[in-house]
C-alpha positions in Angstrom: 7.7 14.9 9.4 7.6 15.8 5.5 5.3 15.1 2.7 6.7 13.1 0.3 7.2 15.2 -3.0 6.2 14.1 -6.5 9.7 13.0 -7.6 10.0 10.3 -4.7 7.3 8.5 -6.6 9.7 8.5 -10.2 12.0 5.8 -8.2 12.2 2.4 -9.4 9.1 0.4 -7.8 10.9 -2.0 -5.7 13.1 1.0 -4.3 9.6 3.1 -3.5 8.5 -0.2 -1.9 11.1 -0.4 0.5 11.5 3.3 1.0 7.8 3.1 2.0 8.5 1.4 5.0 8.1 3.7 8.1 6.6 6.6 6.1 2.9 7.6 7.6 0.0 7.2 5.3 -3.6 9.0 6.5 -6.7 9.5 5.1 -8.8 11.9 5.9 -6.5 12.0 9.1 -7.0 8.5 9.6 -4.2 5.7 8.7 -0.8 5.3 10.4 2.3 4.0 9.9 3.4 1.7 6.8 4.7 -1.6 7.7 4.5 -4.0 4.8 4.5 -3.2 1.2 4.6 -5.0 -2.2 6.1 -4.4 -5.4 4.5 -4.8 -9.1 5.6 -3.9 -12.5 4.6 -4.1 -16.4 6.7 -7.0 -16.7 5.7 -8.9 -13.9 2.8 -12.0 -14.6 1.4 -11.1 -11.1 1.0 -7.6 -11.9 -2.4 -5.9 -13.0 -0.7 -4.1 -15.9 1.2 -7.4 -17.6 -1.6 -7.9 -20.0 -1.9 -4.4 -20.9 -4.2 -1.2 -20.0 -7.6 -1.9 -19.4 -10.2 0.5 -17.6 -9.7 -1.2 -14.3 -6.1 -0.7 -14.1 -5.4 2.6 -15.9 -4.4 4.6 -12.8 -1.0 2.2 -12.9 -0.4 3.7 -16.5 -0.9 7.5 -15.6 1.0 9.8 -13.5 3.4 8.5 -10.7 2.1 9.8 -7.4 -1.4 8.9 -7.8 -3.6 6.1 -5.9 -4.5 2.6 -7.6 -7.8 1.5 -6.4 -9.0 -2.0 -7.1 -11.6 -4.1 -5.6 -10.5 -7.9 -5.1 -13.0 -10.8 -4.8 -15.8 -8.4 -5.3 -15.7 -7.3 -1.5 -12.3 -5.7 -0.7 -10.3 -2.6 -1.9 -6.7 -2.5 -2.4 -4.9 0.4 -2.3 -1.6 1.1 -4.5 0.7 3.5 -5.1 1.7 4.4 -8.7 5.4 5.0 -9.4 8.4 4.1 -11.3 8.0 3.1 -15.3 4.6 3.2 -16.7 2.7 0.3 -15.2 4.5 -0.1 -11.7 2.6 0.3 -8.4 3.5 -0.4 -5.0 0.6 -2.4 -2.7 0.1 -0.9 0.9 -0.6 -4.1 2.8 -0.3 -3.3 6.1 0.1 -0.4 8.6 0.2 0.1 12.0 -2.7 2.4 13.1 -1.9 5.7 15.2 -4.2 8.1 13.9 -8.4 7.8 14.4 -8.4 4.2 15.8 -11.9 4.9 17.1 -13.0 5.4 13.2 -11.2 2.4 12.3 -13.5 0.2 14.8 -16.5 1.8 13.9 -15.9 1.0 10.2 -14.3 -2.7 10.9 -15.9 -3.7 14.5 -15.6 -2.4 17.7 -14.8 -5.8 18.7 -11.5 -6.2 17.2 -7.8 -5.7 18.7 -6.2 -2.9 17.2 -3.6 -5.2 15.9 -6.4 -6.6 13.5 -7.5 -3.1 11.9 -5.0 -2.9 9.4 -3.1 -6.4 9.0 -4.1 -6.6 5.2 -4.6 -4.5 2.5 -8.4 -5.1 2.6 -8.9 -4.3 6.2 -6.4 -1.4 5.8 -8.7 -0.1 3.1 -11.9 -0.8 4.8 -10.3 1.0 8.1 -9.0 4.0 5.8 -12.5 4.5 4.1 -10.9 3.8 0.7 -12.7 2.9 -2.0 -12.9 3.3 -5.8 -13.9 6.8 -5.8 -10.0 7.4 -5.0 -8.6 5.4 -7.6 -6.5 7.9 -10.0 -6.4 10.6 -7.0 -3.2 12.3 -6.2 -1.4 11.1 -3.1 -0.2 14.5 -2.9 -3.8 16.0 -2.1 -6.9 15.2 0.4 -7.8 13.0 1.5 -4.4 11.5 1.1 -1.4 12.6 3.6 2.1 10.7 2.8 5.0 11.4 5.0 8.6 10.5 4.8 9.5 8.2 7.5 11.4 10.2 10.5 14.1 7.4 10.5 15.4 4.6 8.7 14.1 1.4 10.0 15.1 -2.7 9.5 13.5 -4.0 6.5 13.2 -7.6 5.7 12.6 -8.6 2.1 10.5 -12.0 1.2 8.4 -13.5 -1.3 4.9 -11.9 -2.1 1.7 -13.4 -0.6 -1.7 -13.9 -1.5 -0.8 -14.5 -5.8 -0.5 -17.3 -7.9 2.2 -16.2 -10.1 5.6 -15.1 -9.8 5.0 -15.3 -5.5 8.3 -16.5 -5.4 9.7 -13.0 -6.1 11.2 -11.1 -3.2 9.7 -8.6 -3.6 7.2 -8.0 -0.4 8.7 -5.5 2.1 8.2 -5.4 6.0 9.5 -3.7 9.3 11.3 -6.4 10.7 9.5 -7.7 13.3 7.0 -5.7 13.4 3.6 -7.1 15.0 1.4 -5.3 12.6 2.6 -7.3 9.2 -0.5 -9.0 7.8 1.9 -12.5 8.1 5.2 -13.2 9.0 8.0 -12.5 6.0 10.2 -15.3 5.7 13.3 -13.7 3.9 
């Protein structure tokens, strides 16, 4: 598997969100296969960038191929990949744990089933040790390692979840029939 080149992130946000399904993401060697994403851009009322640049969302307006990490509900972190046009990013919603599962269990709780470790954006960030210190960091440098999917995978597209604006837009992408999704995707 090859690392994703910087040019990959220059594509349209929806195309990147779809193409990330099946890619491998690790942070300091801990991670797995991306199985669920959501796309956001500056024209999207549900996007953090919709009202313009702020201190919180500045990474979304920076160079493509960098992380946009934010805190939600004052508790959880969420990881996005900046891509496409200015103000666009892909939320990494879920992954299938494959590397460093013992470390993930230490961070999230040893009693959890492996299916529960990264089945949502906040859970994923806790398991991978992602925090605000990684906001704006290049995805092509440590601690990140993002590698192209070795083969094409079946992708399903549906409504986004966890938002109140423009939720009906089909911008949630997932590995069809994956048991690792945060929730079922209804096309």
